[in-house]
C-alpha positions as CSV (number, residue, x, y, z in Angstrom):
1,M,-41.4,-6.6,-23.8
2,E,-40.7,-3.4,-21.8
3,L,-40.0,-5.5,-18.7
4,K,-37.3,-7.5,-20.6
5,H,-35.8,-4.3,-21.9
6,L,-35.7,-2.8,-18.4
7,N,-34.1,-6.0,-17.0
8,K,-31.4,-5.7,-19.7
9,I,-30.7,-2.1,-18.7
10,T,-30.5,-3.1,-15.0
11,V,-28.0,-5.9,-15.8
12,L,-26.0,-3.5,-18.0
13,L,-25.8,-0.9,-15.2
14,F,-24.8,-3.6,-12.7
15,L,-21.9,-4.7,-15.0
16,I,-20.7,-1.2,-15.5
17,T,-20.8,-0.5,-11.8
18,G,-18.9,-3.7,-11.1
19,I,-16.2,-2.9,-13.7
20,S,-15.7,0.6,-12.3
21,T,-15.3,-0.8,-8.8
22,F,-12.6,-3.2,-9.8
23,S,-10.8,-0.5,-11.9
24,Q,-9.9,1.3,-8.7
25,M,-7.9,0.0,-5.7
26,K,-7.1,1.6,-2.4
27,I,-4.9,0.7,0.6
28,A,-8.1,0.4,2.7
29,D,-9.4,-2.4,0.4
30,L,-7.1,-4.8,2.3
31,E,-8.5,-3.9,5.7
32,G,-9.2,-7.2,7.5
33,K,-7.8,-9.3,4.6
34,K,-7.1,-12.9,5.8
35,F,-5.2,-15.7,4.0
36,L,-3.3,-18.9,4.8
37,I,0.4,-19.7,4.3
38,N,2.0,-23.2,4.5
39,S,5.5,-22.5,5.9
40,K,6.7,-25.9,4.7
41,T,5.5,-25.9,1.1
42,E,5.7,-22.1,0.3
43,K,8.9,-21.4,-1.5
44,R,8.2,-17.9,-2.8
45,N,9.4,-14.7,-1.3
46,I,6.3,-12.7,-2.3
47,I,2.8,-14.2,-2.1
48,P,0.2,-13.0,-4.6
49,I,-3.0,-12.4,-2.6
50,F,-5.0,-10.5,-5.3
51,N,-4.9,-10.2,-9.1
52,D,-7.1,-8.7,-11.8
53,I,-6.6,-6.8,-15.1
54,N,-5.7,-3.6,-13.3
55,Y,-3.8,-4.6,-10.1
56,S,-1.8,-7.2,-8.4
57,V,-1.3,-7.3,-4.7
58,Y,1.6,-9.2,-3.0
59,Y,2.4,-10.0,0.6
60,I,6.2,-10.1,1.3
61,L,7.0,-13.3,3.2
62,D,9.2,-13.3,6.3
63,K,9.5,-16.9,7.5
64,R,11.1,-15.7,10.8
65,S,7.6,-14.7,11.8
66,F,6.5,-18.4,11.8
67,D,8.4,-19.5,14.9
68,L,5.2,-19.9,16.9
69,K,3.7,-22.7,19.0
70,L,0.5,-24.3,17.6
71,G,-2.5,-22.3,18.7
72,L,-0.6,-19.1,19.4
73,G,-0.5,-15.8,17.6
74,V,1.6,-12.7,17.4
75,N,1.1,-9.1,16.3
76,G,3.6,-7.5,14.1
77,V,4.3,-5.4,11.0
78,G,4.0,-6.8,7.4
79,N,4.9,-5.5,4.0
80,V,2.3,-5.4,1.2
81,I,2.8,-4.3,-2.5
82,F,0.0,-2.7,-4.5
83,F,1.2,-3.0,-8.1
84,S,-0.5,-1.0,-10.8
85,K,-0.5,-2.6,-14.3
86,K,-1.4,0.7,-15.8
87,N,1.6,2.6,-14.4
88,N,3.9,-0.4,-14.3
89,K,4.8,0.6,-10.7
90,G,3.8,-0.4,-7.2
91,I,3.5,1.0,-3.7
92,L,5.1,-0.8,-0.8
93,V,2.9,-0.3,2.3
94,K,3.3,-1.2,5.9
95,F,0.4,-3.1,7.5
96,E,-0.3,-4.1,11.0
97,E,-0.6,-7.9,10.9
98,M,-1.7,-10.8,13.1
99,I,0.0,-14.1,12.5
100,Y,-1.8,-17.1,14.0
101,H,-0.5,-20.7,14.0
102,V,-3.7,-22.6,12.9
103,K,-2.4,-26.1,12.4
104,K,0.9,-27.9,11.6
105,N,2.9,-25.7,9.1
106,V,-0.2,-23.6,8.4
107,Y,-0.5,-19.9,9.5
108,E,-3.3,-17.4,9.1
109,I,-2.3,-13.8,8.3
110,S,-4.7,-11.0,9.1
111,L,-3.9,-7.5,7.8
112,R,-5.0,-4.1,9.1
113,T,-4.1,-0.5,8.0
114,G,-4.1,0.6,11.6
115,S,-5.9,3.8,10.3
116,H,-8.1,5.9,12.5
117,G,-9.6,9.1,11.0
118,K,-6.9,11.0,9.3
119,Y,-4.2,9.0,11.0
120,M,-2.3,6.2,9.4
121,F,-0.3,3.4,11.2
122,I,3.1,4.1,9.6
123,P,3.3,7.2,7.3
124,S,6.4,6.0,5.3
125,L,5.8,4.2,2.0
126,I,8.0,3.3,-1.0
127,I,7.2,3.4,-4.7
128,I,8.9,0.6,-6.7
129,D,9.5,0.0,-10.4
130,K,8.4,-2.9,-12.5
131,D,11.4,-5.0,-11.2
132,F,10.4,-4.2,-7.6
133,N,13.5,-1.9,-7.1
134,Y,13.0,1.1,-4.8
135,E,12.4,4.2,-7.0
136,Y,10.7,6.9,-4.8
137,L,10.3,7.5,-1.1
138,M,6.9,8.7,0.0
139,E,5.8,10.2,3.3
140,Y,2.2,10.8,4.5
141,Y,1.5,13.7,6.7
142,Y,-1.5,14.8,8.7
143,M,-1.8,17.9,10.8
144,M,-4.5,19.2,13.1
145,P,-5.0,23.0,12.9
146,P,-5.3,25.1,16.1
147,P,-8.7,25.7,17.8
148,P,-11.5,26.3,17.1
149,K,-11.2,23.6,14.4
150,D,-10.5,20.7,16.8
151,G,-10.9,17.4,15.1
152,D,-10.3,18.8,11.7
153,Y,-7.1,17.9,9.8
154,S,-5.1,18.8,6.7
155,S,-3.2,15.9,5.1
156,W,-0.8,15.5,2.2
157,I,1.9,13.3,0.7
158,T,5.4,14.0,-0.5
159,I,7.0,11.9,-3.2
160,Q,10.8,12.0,-3.4
161,E,13.1,10.5,-6.0
162,I,15.4,8.1,-4.3
163,K,18.4,8.9,-6.5
164,N,18.1,12.7,-6.0
165,Y,16.4,13.7,-2.8
166,C,16.0,17.2,-4.2
167,N,13.5,16.0,-6.8
168,F,10.1,15.9,-5.0
169,K,6.5,16.8,-5.2
170,R,4.0,17.6,-2.4
171,I,0.3,16.6,-3.1
172,D,-2.5,17.8,-0.9
173,L,-5.2,15.3,0.0
174,K,-8.8,15.7,0.9
175,G,-8.8,12.8,3.4
176,N,-6.9,9.8,4.6
177,L,-4.3,8.3,2.2
178,V,-5.7,4.8,2.7
179,Y,-8.8,5.9,0.7
180,E,-6.9,7.3,-2.3
181,D,-6.9,5.4,-5.5
182,I,-3.4,3.8,-6.1
183,N,-3.3,5.0,-9.7
184,D,-4.1,8.6,-8.6
185,I,-1.1,8.5,-6.3
186,L,1.2,7.1,-8.9
187,S,0.1,9.6,-11.5
188,N,1.8,12.3,-9.5
189,I,5.3,11.0,-10.3
190,L,5.1,12.7,-13.7
191,K,4.6,16.0,-11.8
192,I,7.7,15.8,-9.6
193,N,9.8,18.9,-9.7
194,I,13.3,18.3,-11.1
195,N,16.2,20.1,-9.5
196,E,19.1,20.7,-11.8
197,D,21.5,21.7,-9.1
198,K,23.6,18.6,-8.7
199,F,25.7,20.1,-5.9
200,K,22.8,20.8,-3.7
201,E,22.4,18.4,-0.8
202,C,18.9,17.4,0.3
203,D,17.7,15.1,3.0
204,P,15.7,11.9,2.4
205,L,12.1,11.7,3.6
206,I,12.8,8.4,5.4
207,S,15.9,8.0,7.5
208,D,18.3,5.1,7.0
209,A,17.3,3.8,10.5
210,D,13.6,3.6,9.6
211,L,14.4,2.1,6.2
212,K,16.2,-0.7,7.9
213,R,13.6,-1.1,10.6
214,F,10.4,-1.1,8.5
215,F,11.3,-2.2,5.0
216,P,13.2,-5.1,3.5
217,K,16.7,-4.3,2.2
218,K,15.7,-5.8,-1.2
219,I,12.6,-7.5,-2.6
220,N,13.6,-10.9,-3.9
221,R,11.0,-12.1,-6.3
């Protein structure tokens, strides 16, 4: 009787652990993620690659990347959206990607954060609203202090409203951004400082050149 009761407790603890694991998502959770796309039959602009009650993750398709001979691959940069159902917002993240032409019309996509230690591949990110419109710019920073603390870093993010660059918030991080919970990042939007001076000019975190180079002009769903 005691053994059965103990087994029930063990199963219950396992379920609770599983639920808490799926209730959090990080950028690093997609490290090494692989999936296949058929360039002939795929008609969508964004490809769902993960979905549960808390999050949806989408890969933004660029069919120009599929001009490859059979058996060949190419390294590039891909766009991924982590969408939080709790906050009704998402984060557009740049990933290193490998595209490999597996067989006729079929391509394998492999994603990597390109993250090493405190460093992140491309520090620029964008926060989008429920309709996938750009809403906030976000920049990830990491800085090594002078000796004798070689190898130690401080890191932080700055979130900036895209309509008023003067409205922003800096948030200190304990480690690499890729290990932060997506919902924890998005919760900082409510803490953004509002600047009432409409005549003050402020600079965007991400330059127009980098926006055009690294991010799609518009996300067509």
